[in-house]
N, C-alpha and C positions, 0 to 999 in steps of 0.2 A: 478126741480132741474135747478134754477136760478140764485143762484151764486154760484160761483170758488171760493177758497181763491188759491193766486198766491205766490209760495215757493219764494220770493222774495220782498226783498227794492227797487229795482231800478225802479225809475219814471220811464227812457227812455224806458225800459222795458214793464212794465205796459201800458205806452200810446202806445206803438207801440201795443201789444199782445191787448187791450183793442179796437183799431180798426179793429184788427185781425177779435177778436169772435164778433163784435153788429152785423153779419147777423144771430149770435144765438139764438139774446136776452140771450145774457147769460151777467149777473152782477162779474166783476174781483175785488176783493177786495185784496189788499196788504194784507200779512200777520202781518207786522208793527202795521196792527190798529185793530187787534183783539188778540196784549198783545205776540204773538207768534213771540219767539228769532229764528235768523238767523240757518238752522240746519248744525250739522259740514259735512264737503264733501272729506273724509276722501281717496277715491277712485279716481284711475288715469284712468276714460273712464267718457265720458261725461255722459253717457247712467246711471251709476252706483250713480253721483250723481246725476242727475236728479230728479232717483228714488228714493234717501235716502231726499231727498228735499221733492220731493213727499207726500212723505209716513209721514215725521213730520207735513206738514202743515195740512192734514187730520186725522192725530192722536189728534192734540192738537188744533182742530178748527170744526172735527165734521161732517166738510164741504167736496164738492170733493174737490180734488188739482188740476193745473196746476204748472209744474216745467218747468225751463228750462235750461240747463247749456250748455253753449257758450263758444269761445274762440280762437283764431287763432293758424292754425296750419302754420307753416313755413314750408317751402320744407329743405330750406338750415339748418338748425336746426333739420331737423331728424322729422319732427311735432310738436316739441314743440313752442310755448309754454304751446300749449296745454290748460291741468285742470286747471293750475298756472299762465293764463292769467291776471286774475284779478288781483293777485300780482307780474309781470312781473316786474314792475318797483322797487317794493323791492328788488330782486334781486343783482342791481346797486347801491343802499344803495340810490335812492329815494324815500318819502313817496307815499305811494298807489294812485290812481288815473290815469285819461285816460290823461289827459297831459303826465304827467311822464311814463305812458305804451309807451305811443309814442316817445316820446324823448330818451325812451331806448330804443326800438325798433332801431329807426333807427341811436343812434351812433353803436350800436352791428350789423347791416346791410350796415355799410357805405361805408367798401370794397370787399359785397357780390355782385358778380354780376346776380347771378340767385335768381331773389326778387317772384317770384314765393309762392302764399300762399292762402290759403283757411279759409275761417269762417265761421265754422260750430256750428250749435246752434242746440241742441236736446231736443226736448218736449216729458214730459211725466206727463199725467192723468191718476189720479184715482175716484172711486166714491168714497170710501174708503181705509182708510191706511189698509185692508184686503184686497183689491181688487185684486184679481189673476186672474186680464188680464189686465195689464196696457197699456191704448197707450199709443203709439213710433212713433214719428215723428222728422225724419233727414232733414234739410236743410243743404246746400252747397254752399257756391259762391268763387268761383275763381279767383284768378286775381293777381294783381302784387303788390306790396310793394313800395310805390314812395321814391322820395329823399326826401321829403319837404313833409307837410300836407297843403292839396288843398281843402278849400270849407268850411262852417262853419256851415251844416246840419248836423244833427243828434249825435252821441255817440262812446265813443270808439276809436275804431282804422279806424273809417269810412273814416277821412280825409286824410292817409295814403292807403286804400284800392281802387287800381284804377281795375275798371272793362274794360276789353279793350270792350266786345261787346258793351258797354253803356259809350264808348268813355269818361269817367271821372269817382271821385272817389265817391265812396258814398253819401260823405258831397257835393257834388255838384250837389246831383241829388233832387227836388223833392217830398216831406216824400211818397206819395202817388206810385213813380216811385221807388224808394229805398224798401218799403215795399213789393213792387209786386214782385222784386229780387233778393231779402237780404237773409240770410241765413234765417234768423228767421220768415221772408218772404216766404221764401219756406215751411219750416219748419211748420208757423200755418195753411195755406193753406192746407196741408194733416190733419193738426189736427181736423179741421174746419168740414173738413168731414167724418171723422173718426166716429166726436160726436156725427155727424149728425145722422150718419148711424148706429151705437152702441147704443150708448144712448138714443137717441127721435124718434126715430123711434116709432111709434106707440104713 
């Protein structure tokens, strides 16, 4: 098993996950490069959506698949936007996109003192669409939403996600430091260990 299809066309995710999976000697291929359309994501939890995306990509590619469903869970909003994070801005009349998501979030939180939030990443890997034992890894980075964007590295909510123990937003950190501490970085480290142990042993 040398190739895994990534059930996403998000270039930011691809680059981050490629770097994190490199120690396994596996090549990650975007599903779009194989002509695979985006999967439906009808579920209300990260794990169900990641599983649906991985199954879809494995089914249509005949390859093992890796899917990530991630989002921002804001304490003051009862854990929302959660699985709707990518489309958050559209609820407030903005076009879909990272910058608009950040703008909408800051507007919605402007009078809210509780800034606590978590970025959550759920990774699911399948050997095939019928794999009865999916590998599931969850990473969670807890921080506080800043009052305005700070830093230019990263993507998504990185410029407004301040991590107290690092004293900076994710967008201020060098890539290798971010990857070691981010929600996706935590999930990927667990996933690398599981793939090595369960799929590559012997």
